[in-house]
Backbone bond lengths (Angstrom), bond angles and torsions (degrees), N, CA, C in turn:
res aa  C-N    CA-C-N  psi(-1)  N-CA   C-N-CA  omega(-1)  CA-C   N-CA-C  phi
1 M - - - 1.450 - - 1.532 108.83 -
2 S 1.296 115.55 138.45 1.465 122.04 -177.93 1.532 111.06 -67.78
3 P 1.324 116.81 138.25 1.472 118.96 177.72 1.532 112.53 -60.69
4 L 1.331 116.48 -33.06 1.466 119.70 177.82 1.519 110.82 -64.53
5 L 1.315 116.46 -42.57 1.463 120.51 179.26 1.526 110.81 -63.27
6 V 1.316 116.42 -42.58 1.466 120.61 178.28 1.530 110.08 -62.03
7 T 1.329 116.91 -42.45 1.464 121.05 179.53 1.519 111.39 -62.42
8 V 1.326 116.37 -45.20 1.467 120.23 -179.39 1.524 110.80 -65.10
9 V 1.323 117.43 -41.32 1.465 120.54 178.94 1.529 110.44 -63.37
10 L 1.328 117.20 -42.61 1.464 120.09 179.11 1.532 111.74 -66.61
11 L 1.338 117.13 -39.68 1.469 119.56 177.15 1.520 111.28 -62.60
12 N 1.323 116.57 -41.68 1.462 119.68 179.12 1.527 111.30 -68.85
13 A 1.328 117.45 -33.86 1.464 120.18 176.32 1.532 110.35 -66.18
14 L 1.331 116.74 -40.76 1.465 119.88 176.79 1.525 111.24 -64.77
15 A 1.324 116.67 -38.54 1.464 120.06 178.02 1.525 110.54 -64.18
16 A 1.324 116.86 -42.71 1.463 120.35 178.94 1.527 110.74 -64.82
17 A 1.325 116.83 -40.58 1.462 120.06 178.31 1.529 110.88 -64.14
18 S 1.322 116.62 -37.50 1.462 120.16 178.68 1.524 111.30 -65.37
19 V 1.329 116.77 -40.67 1.465 120.30 177.64 1.524 110.58 -65.09
20 L 1.323 117.28 -44.71 1.468 120.33 179.65 1.525 111.20 -62.30
21 F 1.332 116.51 -40.32 1.457 119.87 178.19 1.527 110.50 -64.26
22 A 1.337 116.53 -42.79 1.468 119.94 179.00 1.525 110.80 -62.58
23 L 1.327 116.95 -39.58 1.468 119.68 179.64 1.525 111.79 -67.24
24 T 1.326 117.43 -40.89 1.464 119.17 179.17 1.525 110.86 -67.70
25 E 1.331 116.71 -36.53 1.463 119.31 177.48 1.526 110.85 -69.23
26 A 1.331 116.94 -34.65 1.470 119.94 178.15 1.520 110.26 -64.76
27 N 1.326 116.67 -35.78 1.463 119.90 177.85 1.525 111.56 -67.29
28 K 1.338 117.15 -24.23 1.461 120.94 178.77 1.524 111.77 -83.91
29 G 1.329 117.33 -7.58 1.461 120.80 178.56 1.509 114.78 94.01
30 V 1.320 117.80 19.99 1.465 120.97 177.73 1.531 108.68 -70.63
31 P 1.329 118.50 137.54 1.474 120.50 -179.71 1.528 112.20 -58.99
32 I 1.326 115.98 147.31 1.462 121.15 -176.02 1.525 111.81 -65.42
33 S 1.333 117.94 -24.96 1.467 119.56 179.33 1.527 111.25 -63.44
34 E 1.328 116.88 -35.54 1.462 120.02 177.21 1.524 110.97 -74.90
35 L 1.316 116.80 -33.23 1.461 120.03 179.63 1.520 111.34 -72.65
36 G 1.326 116.32 -22.79 1.457 120.18 178.48 1.513 112.50 -59.46
37 V 1.323 116.86 -29.97 1.466 120.60 177.86 1.525 109.98 -62.31
38 F 1.317 117.32 -46.89 1.461 120.42 -178.53 1.523 111.37 -68.06
39 L 1.325 116.73 -37.32 1.458 119.46 179.14 1.527 110.88 -70.52
40 T 1.331 117.26 -33.90 1.462 120.44 175.43 1.521 110.66 -66.48
41 V 1.318 117.01 -40.88 1.466 120.84 176.32 1.520 110.01 -61.31
42 T 1.320 117.08 -40.66 1.462 121.20 179.10 1.519 111.03 -60.50
43 V 1.311 116.44 -47.43 1.468 120.02 179.51 1.527 110.36 -62.94
44 G 1.318 116.66 -39.42 1.464 120.27 178.02 1.517 112.72 -63.51
45 L 1.325 116.79 -43.46 1.465 120.27 179.62 1.520 111.53 -65.81
46 L 1.334 116.65 -41.85 1.464 119.53 177.90 1.526 110.62 -65.97
47 G 1.326 117.10 -39.52 1.464 120.29 177.09 1.513 111.89 -63.05
48 L 1.330 116.56 -41.12 1.463 120.59 178.13 1.517 111.37 -63.64
49 S 1.318 117.40 -40.66 1.466 119.54 179.21 1.528 110.88 -67.08
50 I 1.340 117.54 -35.87 1.469 120.25 176.96 1.526 110.23 -65.95
51 I 1.331 116.91 -41.49 1.465 120.24 178.15 1.526 110.49 -63.20
52 L 1.334 117.58 -41.15 1.465 120.39 178.55 1.520 111.54 -63.24
53 I 1.330 116.74 -43.03 1.468 120.27 179.95 1.527 110.10 -65.82
54 A 1.333 116.98 -44.82 1.465 120.23 179.82 1.527 110.76 -63.57
55 G 1.314 116.50 -40.77 1.463 120.32 178.04 1.512 112.58 -63.29
56 S 1.319 116.44 -38.44 1.467 118.87 179.49 1.522 110.90 -69.97
57 M 1.341 117.21 -32.34 1.467 119.77 177.26 1.524 110.85 -70.38
58 I 1.327 117.05 -36.70 1.466 120.48 178.84 1.528 110.10 -67.99
59 M 1.340 116.30 -40.53 1.467 120.35 -178.05 1.523 112.51 -71.63
60 A 1.330 117.47 -23.67 1.473 120.81 -175.77 1.515 111.85 -75.22
């Protein structure tokens, strides 16, 4: 398995875990300002995985 593929899969798994954590915390009544941190991390991780995939396509 390609190291790039493993990296992208792990980044997406971390993004999914961050979303699930934010949703469970929202159900507990945590203010949305604190949840914004986890959602920002999610967007960052997904953006990084897109950049990695695009970079690998350009290099190929």
